[in-house]
C-alpha positions as CSV (number, residue, x, y, z in Angstrom):
1,M,-10.7,-3.8,24.5
2,R,-13.2,-4.5,21.9
3,R,-14.0,-7.2,19.3
4,D,-11.6,-7.3,16.4
5,I,-14.2,-5.7,14.1
6,D,-11.6,-4.8,11.4
7,D,-10.8,-8.4,10.7
8,V,-14.4,-9.5,11.0
9,L,-15.4,-6.9,8.4
10,W,-12.5,-7.5,6.0
11,G,-12.9,-11.3,6.4
12,G,-16.6,-10.9,5.6
13,I,-15.8,-8.7,2.6
14,L,-13.4,-11.4,1.3
15,A,-15.9,-14.1,1.9
16,L,-18.7,-12.3,0.1
17,L,-16.4,-11.4,-2.8
18,G,-15.3,-15.0,-3.2
19,L,-18.9,-16.2,-3.0
20,G,-19.9,-13.6,-5.6
21,V,-17.1,-14.6,-8.0
22,A,-17.9,-18.3,-7.6
23,A,-21.6,-17.7,-8.1
24,Y,-21.1,-15.5,-11.2
25,A,-18.6,-17.9,-12.8
26,S,-20.9,-20.9,-12.2
27,V,-23.8,-19.2,-13.9
28,Q,-21.9,-17.7,-16.8
29,Y,-19.3,-20.4,-17.6
30,D,-19.1,-24.1,-18.1
31,M,-17.4,-25.8,-15.1
32,G,-16.2,-28.9,-16.9
33,D,-14.6,-31.6,-14.8
34,L,-11.1,-32.4,-13.6
35,R,-10.1,-34.1,-16.9
36,R,-11.5,-31.4,-19.1
37,M,-11.7,-28.2,-17.2
38,G,-14.1,-25.6,-18.6
39,P,-13.6,-21.9,-18.6
40,G,-15.4,-21.5,-15.3
41,F,-13.3,-24.1,-13.4
42,F,-10.5,-21.8,-12.3
43,P,-12.7,-18.8,-11.3
44,I,-15.0,-21.0,-9.4
45,V,-12.2,-22.7,-7.5
46,L,-10.6,-19.3,-6.8
47,G,-13.9,-17.9,-5.6
48,V,-14.4,-20.8,-3.2
49,V,-10.8,-20.4,-1.9
50,L,-11.3,-16.7,-1.4
51,F,-14.6,-17.5,0.5
52,G,-12.7,-19.9,2.7
53,L,-9.9,-17.4,3.3
54,G,-12.5,-14.8,4.3
55,L,-14.0,-17.3,6.8
56,V,-10.6,-18.2,8.2
57,I,-9.9,-14.5,8.8
58,G,-13.3,-13.3,10.0
59,L,-14.7,-16.1,12.2
60,P,-11.8,-16.3,14.7
61,A,-11.7,-12.5,14.9
62,W,-15.3,-12.5,16.2
63,W,-14.1,-13.9,19.5
64,R,-10.7,-12.1,19.6
65,K,-10.4,-8.9,21.6
66,T,-8.2,-6.0,20.4
67,E,-7.6,-2.3,20.7
68,A,-8.9,0.0,18.1
69,K,-6.2,0.8,15.5
70,P,-6.3,3.9,13.3
71,L,-6.4,3.3,9.5
72,A,-3.0,3.7,7.9
73,W,-4.0,6.3,5.4
74,R,-0.6,7.1,4.0
75,E,0.1,3.4,3.3
76,T,-3.4,2.8,1.9
77,L,-3.1,5.8,-0.5
78,A,0.4,4.8,-1.6
79,V,-0.6,1.3,-2.5
80,A,-3.8,2.4,-4.2
81,A,-1.9,5.1,-6.2
82,S,0.7,2.5,-7.2
83,L,-1.9,0.1,-8.4
84,L,-3.7,2.9,-10.4
85,F,-0.3,3.9,-11.9
86,F,0.3,0.3,-12.9
87,G,-3.1,0.0,-14.6
88,F,-2.7,3.3,-16.5
89,A,1.0,3.1,-17.4
90,L,1.4,-0.6,-18.5
91,D,0.4,-0.1,-22.1
92,R,2.2,3.2,-22.4
93,V,5.5,2.6,-20.5
94,G,5.9,-1.1,-20.8
95,L,6.1,-3.9,-18.2
96,M,9.7,-3.3,-17.0
97,L,9.5,0.4,-16.1
98,T,5.9,0.3,-14.9
99,T,6.7,-2.6,-12.5
100,A,9.8,-0.9,-11.2
101,I,8.1,2.4,-10.6
102,T,5.1,0.7,-9.1
103,V,7.2,-1.1,-6.5
104,L,9.1,2.1,-5.7
105,L,5.8,4.0,-5.2
106,A,4.3,1.2,-3.0
107,S,7.4,0.9,-0.8
108,S,7.9,4.6,-0.4
109,V,5.8,4.6,2.8
110,A,7.4,1.5,4.4
111,P,8.6,2.1,7.9
112,H,12.0,0.8,7.1
113,K,14.1,3.7,5.8
114,G,16.7,3.6,3.1
115,I,16.7,3.5,-0.7
116,L,19.0,0.6,-1.4
117,W,16.5,-2.1,-0.2
118,R,13.7,-0.5,-2.3
119,V,15.8,-0.4,-5.4
120,V,16.8,-4.1,-4.9
121,L,13.2,-5.1,-4.2
122,S,12.1,-3.2,-7.3
123,A,14.7,-4.9,-9.5
124,V,13.9,-8.4,-8.2
125,I,10.1,-8.0,-8.6
126,T,10.6,-6.5,-12.1
127,L,12.8,-9.4,-13.2
128,L,10.3,-11.9,-11.7
129,A,7.4,-10.2,-13.5
130,A,9.3,-10.3,-16.8
131,G,10.2,-13.9,-16.2
132,V,6.6,-14.9,-15.5
133,F,4.6,-12.8,-17.9
134,I,7.0,-12.4,-20.8
135,L,9.2,-15.5,-20.8
136,A,7.0,-18.2,-19.2
137,L,3.5,-17.1,-20.3
138,Q,4.6,-15.2,-23.4
139,M,1.9,-12.5,-22.9
140,P,1.6,-10.0,-25.6
141,I,2.3,-6.9,-23.5
142,P,4.9,-4.2,-24.2
143,V,8.1,-4.8,-22.4
144,W,9.6,-1.3,-22.9
145,P,8.0,2.0,-24.1
146,W,9.6,1.6,-27.5
147,S,8.4,-2.0,-27.9
148,R,4.7,-1.2,-28.5
């Protein structure tokens, strides 16, 4: 048994990232106040929340004992590849197809076998993304490849 170094390190990384975002936003943008929020209000709040989340993950792990776990390389690469695909394909393929393919790529390495749940998950997340980004926020992003 050893200290839970993985959670200590990742909690520390989250905390440092949050602190960096909050510090950068506080220097670069006007904070405003609760009645008239400036452009820096939201990034600063999110940075502070991320800092707190990092502490909540990292500090208890310092005293927790665990066994060493190998890094899940297949899962890590599948999620990274799906995020890169999303970033490169969104403008070319549109939100609907890009989101559906991204979810299928990311879930391809899940331990639960079967295609039906992946297709249902992909459809639900695609519809949620369209509802949030196209209908609710009315973002000017292509919905389909032919709608550019």
